[in-house]
C-alpha beads as a LAMMPS data file, in Angstrom:
LAMMPS data file: protein, C-alpha beads

105 atoms
104 bonds

1 atom types
1 bond types

-500.0 500.0 xlo xhi
-500.0 500.0 ylo yhi
-500.0 500.0 zlo zhi

Masses

1 110.0

Atoms # bond

1 1 1 10.308 10.718 -12.802
2 1 1 10.678 12.111 -16.290
3 1 1 14.238 10.797 -16.473
4 1 1 13.054 7.298 -15.591
5 1 1 10.279 7.416 -18.154
6 1 1 12.692 8.718 -20.788
7 1 1 14.698 5.531 -20.232
8 1 1 11.585 3.376 -20.646
9 1 1 10.926 2.640 -16.994
10 1 1 7.454 2.391 -15.521
11 1 1 7.184 4.042 -12.112
12 1 1 5.058 2.603 -9.332
13 1 1 4.583 4.123 -5.902
14 1 1 3.322 1.998 -3.026
15 1 1 1.862 3.807 -0.052
16 1 1 2.428 2.720 3.585
17 1 1 1.172 -0.409 5.265
18 1 1 -1.910 -0.191 7.497
19 1 1 -0.455 -1.379 10.803
20 1 1 -0.846 -0.496 14.497
21 1 1 2.240 1.714 14.663
22 1 1 0.710 3.986 12.026
23 1 1 -2.568 4.235 13.961
24 1 1 -1.537 4.698 17.600
25 1 1 -1.946 7.943 19.498
26 1 1 -2.081 10.919 17.166
27 1 1 -0.547 9.003 14.270
28 1 1 -3.811 7.916 12.624
29 1 1 -4.671 11.408 11.419
30 1 1 -1.081 12.075 10.335
31 1 1 -0.935 8.713 8.558
32 1 1 -4.167 9.418 6.677
33 1 1 -2.767 12.785 5.654
34 1 1 0.488 11.199 4.453
35 1 1 -1.460 8.659 2.384
36 1 1 -3.516 11.469 0.806
37 1 1 -0.361 13.472 0.039
38 1 1 1.286 10.456 -1.590
39 1 1 -1.853 9.910 -3.705
40 1 1 -1.983 13.585 -4.680
41 1 1 1.668 13.658 -5.739
42 1 1 1.333 10.395 -7.674
43 1 1 -1.646 11.873 -9.523
44 1 1 0.166 15.154 -10.123
45 1 1 3.235 13.532 -11.665
46 1 1 1.126 10.843 -13.337
47 1 1 2.707 7.733 -11.857
48 1 1 0.970 4.528 -10.892
49 1 1 -0.028 4.166 -7.247
50 1 1 -0.641 0.860 -5.515
51 1 1 -2.861 1.658 -2.546
52 1 1 -1.582 -0.798 0.057
53 1 1 -3.035 1.350 2.880
54 1 1 -6.562 1.125 1.460
55 1 1 -6.215 -2.585 0.738
56 1 1 -5.059 -3.468 4.245
57 1 1 -7.604 -1.111 5.806
58 1 1 -10.313 -2.885 3.801
59 1 1 -9.156 -6.252 5.129
60 1 1 -9.311 -4.896 8.674
61 1 1 -12.488 -2.806 8.543
62 1 1 -14.594 -4.658 5.972
63 1 1 -13.324 -8.234 6.272
64 1 1 -12.704 -8.272 10.027
65 1 1 -9.025 -9.217 9.816
66 1 1 -7.467 -8.148 13.103
67 1 1 -4.429 -5.903 13.064
68 1 1 -2.595 -8.643 14.943
69 1 1 -3.180 -10.928 11.952
70 1 1 -1.465 -8.401 9.669
71 1 1 1.737 -7.763 11.593
72 1 1 4.829 -9.749 12.452
73 1 1 4.292 -11.068 15.988
74 1 1 8.011 -10.737 16.717
75 1 1 8.014 -7.013 15.869
76 1 1 7.802 -5.043 19.136
77 1 1 7.177 -1.832 17.174
78 1 1 4.028 -3.220 15.491
79 1 1 5.224 -1.687 12.209
80 1 1 6.109 -4.598 9.940
81 1 1 3.794 -6.897 8.071
82 1 1 3.931 -10.636 8.599
83 1 1 4.513 -13.199 5.860
84 1 1 0.790 -13.748 5.269
85 1 1 -0.093 -10.091 4.747
86 1 1 3.050 -9.513 2.675
87 1 1 2.066 -12.426 0.444
88 1 1 -1.499 -11.120 0.102
89 1 1 -0.278 -7.635 -0.800
90 1 1 2.145 -9.176 -3.311
91 1 1 -0.642 -11.197 -4.916
92 1 1 -2.880 -8.129 -5.139
93 1 1 -0.044 -6.131 -6.715
94 1 1 0.689 -8.944 -9.174
95 1 1 -2.982 -9.117 -10.151
96 1 1 -3.157 -5.339 -10.615
97 1 1 -0.087 -5.411 -12.864
98 1 1 -1.458 -8.288 -14.939
99 1 1 -4.830 -6.564 -15.261
100 1 1 -3.159 -3.329 -16.383
101 1 1 -1.292 -5.017 -19.241
102 1 1 -3.959 -7.452 -20.437
103 1 1 -5.338 -6.530 -23.826
104 1 1 -8.776 -4.976 -23.701
105 1 1 -11.402 -7.470 -24.789

Bonds

1 1 1 2
2 1 2 3
3 1 3 4
4 1 4 5
5 1 5 6
6 1 6 7
7 1 7 8
8 1 8 9
9 1 9 10
10 1 10 11
11 1 11 12
12 1 12 13
13 1 13 14
14 1 14 15
15 1 15 16
16 1 16 17
17 1 17 18
18 1 18 19
19 1 19 20
20 1 20 21
21 1 21 22
22 1 22 23
23 1 23 24
24 1 24 25
25 1 25 26
26 1 26 27
27 1 27 28
28 1 28 29
29 1 29 30
30 1 30 31
31 1 31 32
32 1 32 33
33 1 33 34
34 1 34 35
35 1 35 36
36 1 36 37
37 1 37 38
38 1 38 39
39 1 39 40
40 1 40 41
41 1 41 42
42 1 42 43
43 1 43 44
44 1 44 45
45 1 45 46
46 1 46 47
47 1 47 48
48 1 48 49
49 1 49 50
50 1 50 51
51 1 51 52
52 1 52 53
53 1 53 54
54 1 54 55
55 1 55 56
56 1 56 57
57 1 57 58
58 1 58 59
59 1 59 60
60 1 60 61
61 1 61 62
62 1 62 63
63 1 63 64
64 1 64 65
65 1 65 66
66 1 66 67
67 1 67 68
68 1 68 69
69 1 69 70
70 1 70 71
71 1 71 72
72 1 72 73
73 1 73 74
74 1 74 75
75 1 75 76
76 1 76 77
77 1 77 78
78 1 78 79
79 1 79 80
80 1 80 81
81 1 81 82
82 1 82 83
83 1 83 84
84 1 84 85
85 1 85 86
86 1 86 87
87 1 87 88
88 1 88 89
89 1 89 90
90 1 90 91
91 1 91 92
92 1 92 93
93 1 93 94
94 1 94 95
95 1 95 96
96 1 96 97
97 1 97 98
98 1 98 99
99 1 99 100
100 1 100 101
101 1 101 102
102 1 102 103
103 1 103 104
104 1 104 105
């Protein structure tokens, strides 16, 4: 990370998508742990973290968006986002980037 910063790069980590494959069987607890570990490491090395997991979980839990609405219907593994959720995540990331560089009023 330090080498990238020394060259003037900003580093951004994006955590996993909140999709059925990550929640089935015993994976939910492991997935939550992985998300926490990613957050902890990002904090430790002081890089930006875009919390896709929390965003998509919010859509599902708080906004009532079904998991089926978030995934690609042609994906038998239930692991990949569909175009709609990818676009929504992209818009949220874009807005977060713009907000982070806007001058303070």
